N, C-alpha and C positions, 0 to 999 in steps of 0.2 A: 243341560238338555232341561235343569229349569227355566234356562230365561230361554228358548225355544217356548215351552209352553207356556207363556206368560204373555209373549209376543203370539201366537197361535190364539191366545182369548183375546187379543187385539181384531182378530178378522170379528168380533161377533158383534164388533160394537164401530163398526167401521162408517164416515161420518154423511149419513141416510138421514133427512127426515123427509115429514109428511108434511107437505102444503096442507094451506087449510081449510080451503074451500072444501064444499060437500063430496063435486062429483069425483075431486081428485082422493079423499078419503073413501068413499063408497070404492073404488077403481082399486087403492091402497096400490098407488103410484109412486115410487119411492125418490128421490133428489138425489144425485153421484154428481156433486159440482165439477168434477175431474176427469170424467168422461165423456167430453166432447169432443171429441173425435171418432171415439166409440159409436157413435149414438146414429142412429137412423136418421136420416133429413126430415124436418118437419116435425120436431120433439122439441125445439127450442119452448120454454115460460117462463115468464117472471126472469128471464136474463139465465135459465140453469136446462139441465137435460138431464129428461125422465126417463128411464129404463126401469123394464119391470121387478117387482121385488123378485121374483126367482131368479134371476140372471144374477141377482145381488148374491142371493144368498149362494147360487154353484159357482161364481167368480169366488165367492170366499171361500170355500171349502177348497177348491182347487188351489188357491194361493193357499193353502196351508197343507197340503198335499206336494205341492212344490216345495216349500220348505221344507217340510219332512224328508221329502227326495236329496234334497241339497246335500243334506249333514250324511249320505253316503258320501264320501271323499276320500280319494286314493291321492293323494300328491304325487309327482312328480320330480325327480332332481333336475333335469334337464329342461323344464318349462314351468312358466308360473302359473300354468293353468292346472288345474288339478281333474283328475275323474273324477266324473261324478255323478248323482241320478237327476240332476235336475234333466234334465234334455228330456227324459221318459215322462214326466210330470207336462213338460211344453205339449208334448207329444202329444199327449191323454189330452190336453188343454184344449187346442187345437180343433182334434177330430173329433173330440165329442160334443165340447159347447157348441164349436160353430166359430163366426171371423169374430164377432165382436165382441161376445163375453169370457170366449176364448184368450185374446189378447189383452182383456179387464185381468182377469186371472191374475196372467201374469204380469202387470203396471201394477197391480195391489201388493204382487211379493216384491218385486223390484221398489217401488215406493217404499213398505215395511220397515227394507232392509236399508234404504238409503235415510231411512229417519232415526234408526239408529236401533234396530232390533233383531238381533241378532238369527236372520234367517237363511245367510247367505252361505255359500258350504263352508266349511270346517267352521260355522261359528261364527265368520265374521259376520260387519257390518258396519253402515254409512254412507256417507258421502263421495270418502276416500275410494269405495270399493269401486263408484260407476266411473271415476274419473282414471282408474287404477289398468294396468292392464288389461285387465281382463273384461273390463267395464261394455267392452263392444257387440261380448256374447250376450249378457244381460241384454244391452238392447236391441242384437239382434232375435233370444227369444219374444221377445212383443211382437215385431214383425213377424217371425215364421210364422208364430202359433196364427197369426190374423189371417197371413194367406192360407194355411192348412185348412183352416174353416171356411177359408170361402172357394175355395176349390172344391168341399164337400159337402156345402148348403146345396148347392147345383147337381150334386150325384146323390140322394134321398139314401139310393139303394145300392150302395159303391160296395165292392168286393175287396179282399185282399191285397189286390195288386194295386188299384184304384186307391184304397189307404195308403197304402206303404210310399206311392208317387207322390202324394200330400204331403207325408211327412219328408221327403226325399226332398221337396221344397222346402220349408218349415230348415230344414237341420244347412240346407243350401247356402240363406240366406244367414242364417247364426253364424255360420263359417266367412260367410263373406263379412257382414259387419265384426266380429271377432276378430280376424285377421287383421282387416283395415288398422281397425283402435290398434292392436298388439303392435303392430309396424310401425304409427307411429307415437305409438309411446315410448317402446323402448328402442325406436331410430333404426331397424331393421328391413333389409329387403326383404321384398313382397316373397322370393323363395326361400330365404329363412325364415320369417314368418308362417309360412306353411308346413315346412320343417320345425315348428315347434308347437305352432297352435291347431292345425288340421290332423296330419298322417300321423301323429301316436294315437290319434285319437277316433280315427276312420273304424275301425272294428270293434271296440266297445259299444260308440255310437248307432253302429249297427244294428250291432245286437240290443241294442236297447229300443231300439226302434223298430225290429223285428217282433220284441216283445213288447209294444205299443201297439202292433200292428195286431196283435193276438186277443189283446184285450178289448183294443175301441171296436173292431165289426160288429162282437155280438154284443158287448153295450149297446153299441147306434142298430142293431139290429130290435131289440128290448125296448129301447127308444120309441122305435118307429112303430112298431107292434103296440106298444100302450100309447100311439097317438099323437109323440113328443118327435122331435126330432135339431136338429142342431138350428135351423130355420125358425122352431119355435120359440128357442133362447135368445133370438137375433131382432125380434119382430117389434114392432116398436107398441107403445102402449096403447090400449084401445083409445078410440077418437086420437090418437097422436097425428 
């Protein structure tokens, strides 16, 4: 737990710098060099990608939430994939933050673990986890959060069924990437990979999805009432 707390403290010192021009200092626009694929078009400046400070803050916050939920882990004797709370955090990141910040928060989580911080399930860490049997699920988390957020950005008043549908897309993408990676890694047939990496996890993942929907919908409504929305987090910086 102490190592995990140290890992989470790193989130407060993510590689962010403010460019020196007065206009950028006034606008408080941060620089995040690893987020090129997640940034809005037209925001490149001096070879970098600019994302609003609030996006980085909430992305770091959700990366911390996913890290904590990942420690809720139940190993299974018949599968290298444990039952964890990660999926709940990924659902919430996509639904509450939107496409780019949601995917960015998951990407930050994955990169922290790959760099050696014990944020993966069961306190694991290192690049070996990414190339191991469960690495595909981590990649699928990033894509799934993005697609979930993308769907809901176009539906700011989405109700429970719509949010659930977006999260099901997230889950399907995660399963797809995870099963393909699992089959290739362990030399399994697709049928065997489905039986090892999907079927046993459907009941708990659907329960986590239901909980995520119950949490995300009122949070989204509160954000909308406050003049915020997932689209606000994903919009480019002023003048970008």
